[in-house]
ROBADREN-241679 format. One record per residue (C-alpha): residue in three letters; x, y, z. Coordinates in steps of 0.001 Angstrom, whole numbers, plus 500000, padded with zeros to 6 digits. Layout:
alaXYZ/...
This chain:
unk654951637886549806/unk652669637639546815/unk653593639726543827/unk651105640828541206/unk651987639413537833/unk652128641811534969/unk651770640819531348/unk654731641418529123/unk654354642885525636/unk657057643605523134/unk658156647189522788/unk656888647331519198/unk653414646288520378/unk653388648948523039/unk654422651534520475/unk651604650469518097/unk649043650878520856/unk649953654545521164/unk649349655230517480/unk645967657118517266/unk643372655544515035/unk641474657821512622/unk637941658544513855/unk634887658354511582/unk633895661718510155/unk630774663025508403/unk631411666053506224/unk628732668622505501/unk628614667675501819/unk628179664017502756/unk625379664946505150/unk623529666853502415/unk623893663941499993/unk622650661479502598/unk619624663666503373/unk618741664014499705/unk619197660293499129/unk616884659498502036/unk614176661735500550/unk614609660426497001/unk614127656881498227/unk610544657745499242/unk609554660754497091/unk605773660559497543/unk606022660466501313/unk608520663340501274/unk606277665484499072/unk603228664864501250/unk605183665752504397/unk606542668943502844/unk603037669786501624/unk601760670071505180/unk604482672613505990/unk603845674445502713/unk600133674898503421/unk600768676428506833/unk603477678786505563/unk601447679764502485/unk598488680670504706/unk600649682807506987/unk602451684605504157/unk599200685242502276/unk597455686620505371/unk600305688982506183/unk600731689993502545/unk597048690707501978/unk596838692668505223/unk599920694706504302/unk598519695375500824/unk595248696562502344/unk597122698887504678/unk599162700227501783/unk595949700949499871/unk594500702726502915/unk597650704799503270/unk597410705763499609/unk593817706872500127/unk594714708923503193/unk597647710509501388/unk595357711446498492/unk592377712582500576/unk594279714009503521/unk593826713510507244/unk592963717146507913/unk589215716874507290/unk586912717448510283/unk583145717025510413/unk580864718986512736/unk577387717858513688/unk574769718802516221/unk574896716624519301/unk572556716340522253/unk571908718575525229/unk571846717525528884/unk568301716202528478/unk569166713995525492/unk567465716219522929/unk569011716813519517/unk570635720217519117/unk570866721466515510/unk573719723559514221/unk573266727293513872/unk572546728636510404/unk575947730365510089/unk577941727359511363/unk580140727358508255/unk581097731010508683/unk581840730545512372/unk584080727559511663/unk586095729552509135/unk586934732177511786/unk589240729745513574/unk592933730241512877/unk594160727287510868/unk590845726587509137/unk591387726745505390/unk587980725842503903/unk584550724719505031/unk581226723730503529/unk577925722364504743/unk575067720055503842/unk571587720009505309/unk568926717336505461/unk565723718205503649/unk562949716903505924/unk560025715201504277/unk561763714875500908/unk562561711438499501/unk563807710223496157/unk562376707373494058/unk563045705982490617/unk559538707027489501/unk556246708229490920/unk554681704758491082/unk556888703382493837/unk555441702927497308/unk556441706012499366/unk557468703751502273/unk560197702155500140/unk562790704892500523/unk565741702524500131/unk567554704298502970/unk568310707275500718/unk568328710849501966/unk567900714165500196/unk570452716789501186/unk570992720397500217/unk574656720971499387/unk576923723964498911/unk578767724222495627/unk582217723823497189/unk581370720442498708/unk583596718560496248/unk586661720685496967/unk586390720333500737/unk585545716623500945/unk587752715504498067/unk584805713940496232/unk584977713292492484/unk582313713160489798/unk582193709770488086/unk579773710827485351/unk578122714097484391/unk578718717363486217/unk578458718943489644/unk576027721594490828/unk576719725112489609/unk575147728547489392/unk573572727546486080/unk571795724535487604/unk570272726621490405/unk567511727651488007/unk566348724088487386/unk565338721012489413/unk568623719119489175/unk570226716564491454/unk573576714805491835/unk573522711239493175/unk575976709558495495/unk577544706321494253/unk575336703979496287/unk572240706097495726/unk572675705798491964/unk573100702027492270/unk569975701583494374/unk567924703741492035/unk569250701959488953/unk570601705180487439/unk573675704681485269/unk573917707837483211/unk573125711512483720/unk569968712874482141/unk567678710386483883/unk564511711684485533/unk563849710770489182/unk560899711455491471/unk562149713707494275/unk559975715562496751/unk556824714751494722/unk558248716315491588/unk560572715376488772/unk564282716161489041/unk566950715571486412/unk570130713716487378/unk573071715763486119/unk575882713863487826/unk576926710738489710/unk579704710808492296/unk582360708255493061/unk582429706769496543/unk583778709188499165/unk585874707366501801/unk585987710355504179/unk582282711161503839/unk580474707832503334/unk577141709344504359/unk577102711208501036/unk577243707940499079/unk573592707234499944/unk572393710801499386/unk570735712778496631/unk572356716217496567/unk570508719302495355/unk571582722926495385/unk570746724919498511/unk568771727537496536/unk566760724917494630/unk566067723068497887/unk564860726276499548/unk562635727194496604/unk561126723797495759/unk561547721612498875/unk561028724085501746/unk564635723797502950/unk565349726144505891/unk569066726601504971/unk570174725245508330/unk573107722845507896/unk573108719521509690/unk576743718710508954/unk579757720916508287/unk582976719737506637/unk586150721679507445/unk589715721473506187/unk592561722778508316/unk596338722880508158/unk597826719446508789/unk599805720595511815/unk596829722373513397/unk594129719713513205/unk594158719016516941/unk594032722707517855/unk591195723464515420/unk589252720426516603/unk589527721618520201/unk588242725118519366/unk585342724126517110/unk582643723287519736/unk582954726596521571/unk583167728530518304/unk580047726930516776/unk577924727109519931/unk579487729224522704/unk576516728665525048/unk576538724868524826/unk579829723650523317/unk579126720161524642/unk576199719919522205/unk578542720079519179/unk580073716803517983/unk583374717010516114/unk584915713946514458/unk587808713151512180/unk586813710760509361/unk590347709466508899/unk590189708172512484/unk587284705942511464/unk589360704514508628/unk592237703907511045/unk589842702147513433/unk588659699947510579/unk592270699119509830/unk592799698189513493/unk589818695852513294/unk591317694292510178/unk594570693775512112/unk592677691849514797/unk591130689642512125/unk594562689193510587/unk595860687975513960/unk593122685358514047/unk594019684117510587/unk597696684015511535/unk596763681802514454/unk595010679432512073/unk598043679454509787/unk600287678651512752/unk598028675732513577/unk598474674477510014/unk602241674809510407/unk602086672781513625/unk600121670059511874/unk602743670030509117/unk605495669660511722/unk603705666690513254/unk603516665157509789/unk607276665569509350/unk607924663950512731/unk605641661053511854/unk607378660564508515/unk610805660524510142/unk609760658019512815/unk608423655654510167/unk611626656140508187/unk613687655118511228/unk611632651955511669/unk611976651025507997/unk615697651738507790/unk616967649855510834/unk619173647585508727/unk620692650600506978/unk621368652227510334/unk622888649034511722/unk625117648640508676/unk626370652199508920/unk627086651766512616/unk628949648512511927/unk631093650311509326/unk632145652907511871/unk629442655609511839/unk629045657216515251/unk625725657859516951/unk626055661580516346/unk626394660886512618/unk623098658986512636/unk621464661839514549/unk622805664372512065/unk621599662311509107/unk617995662051510239/unk617890665574511608/unk619215666800508253/unk616424664962506436/unk613819666587508694/unk615317670040508098/unk615468669477504341/unk611821668377504271/unk610768671458506246/unk612890673814504140/unk611339672473500934/unk607861672980502352/unk608752676445503630/unk610129677663500302/unk607133676266498437/unk604778677884500951/unk606465681272500607/unk606090681093496826/unk602432680084496964/unk601656682730499588/unk603345685449497528/unk601407684433494407/unk598122684418496347/unk598896687874497749/unk599712689276494322/unk596575687793492754/unk594291689125495513/unk595902692567495488/unk595715692927491717/unk592092691753491681/unk591159694510494154/unk593363697199492658/unk595708697284495684/unk599466697710495654/unk601371694488496308/unk603051694842499698/unk604825691913501352/unk607176692923504213/unk610729691848503303/unk611226690054506619/unk608167687827506138/unk609764685315503709/unk612886685065505868/unk610811684641509024/unk608671682008507310/unk611674679942506274/unk613163680363509747/unk609918679133511287/unk609925676051509078/unk613505675246510054/unk612574675595513713/unk609612673282513207/unk611804670830511305/unk614381670831514101/unk611766670131516758/unk610101667495514589/unk613389665738513849/unk614925665627517338/unk613098662543518614/unk613387660471515384/unk617100661332515185/unk617640660343518821/unk615723657121518283/unk617762656282515190/unk621016656860517069/unk619926654443519785/unk619574651526517358/unk622062648779518187/unk624064647566515157/unk623887643909516120/unk620150643979516776/unk619466645917513581/unk621487643537511386/unk619941640480512971/unk616344641627512180/
C-alpha cells in the first residue's frame, strides 16, 4: 500500500500562515493627489484637452442662455402689451375675391360681450408718401398711407417716440404720424419735417416706436380719418380693426367676431391674435436653438475624444511608473482608478471653464440687446454632469489598458 507523503511544518509556521497580510489601499485623498500630479506633469497637454471640453460646454450654455433670455424678453413684451388683442380683416369669399369690412365694423365688434375697446385703420388707395416731390412715383419704398382713429394708440399699445399723436386740433391741417420703419426709410428724424403725401405736402407731427403686436403699422404713414376723407378721398371704410377683450374671454370673443361683423358671410372675416404670431416666432427660435445645441454636443464629443487620446498617450508614456507602482503593491483597480480620476478631473476642469465662458457670453449678448439675463439654474449642473459623463466614457479604455500593464514587462522596457 502506497501512502501519500505529506510535508511537515512546525506549528509556529502554520500559525504564521494564518495571519492575514494587509492589502494595498488607495484612499480618496491619495487618488485626488495622484490625479493632480499626473496633470501637473504635463500641463500644456492637460490644458489643451480641457479646452476641447470647455468649448463644447460653453457653446451649449451660451445657446441655452441666449434662448432663455430671448424668451424672457418676449414674455416681458407680452406682459406689457397683453395677449388680449385681436385683429379683424376682410378675407375672401367662395370665389377667391377680397371681401372688405363693413363701414361700421368697429361698432359691431364692440357689441360683443367681453369686448372692451376697438379701433380701426383703413388703407387710402392711390395715396403714397415720399420724402419730397422729386422722387420717382414708382419708388414707394413699401410704405402705405392709412387713415387712423384717434384711439389707435390706446388699443394697440403703441407709443410715440417723438412728437405727438393725432388729435382733434390736427384734424384741421394736413398732418401725419410715421411708423418707426417708415420714418427710417424716409430719413425723417424729428417732427416738423415736410413730406410729399398724396401729391401734397403734409407735416410730420410724430414718430411712433415699433409696435410688436401691430407690425404692419411700422411701415405706415398715419393720417386722421377726417383729413384723409377731405384731402385724400378716403371712403371711411376700415380695412383692419383692432379689438381688446377681457383676458379670460379672448377665445369666446374671437369665435363670435366673424358672425357679428358679417352675418351673411362670416367665413369672409379673418380674425387673428398677434400674440400667437410672436409665440410662433419663439417656437421657430426654439427649433434653431435645438440645432445649435446639436452643434455644441458635437463639440463636446470632440472634446471627449481629445481627453481619451490624451489619456491613452499618457498610459504609453508612463508604463515604467505603472510597473513600479504595481511592483510596490498597487492593485489593478488602483491603476484604473488613478487614470479614470485623471480623465474625470480633466473633464471637470473643462466643464467648469465652459460654464463660466458660456455664462459670460450670455450676459454680454443679453445686455447688448437690452434683454434680461436668464440662465436656467439646472443648466450649469447639467453641463458639469455631462462633462463628467464624457470624462468617464473617455477614461474607461485608457484606465483598463493601464491596469493590464504587466509590472515585469513595464520595468524591463
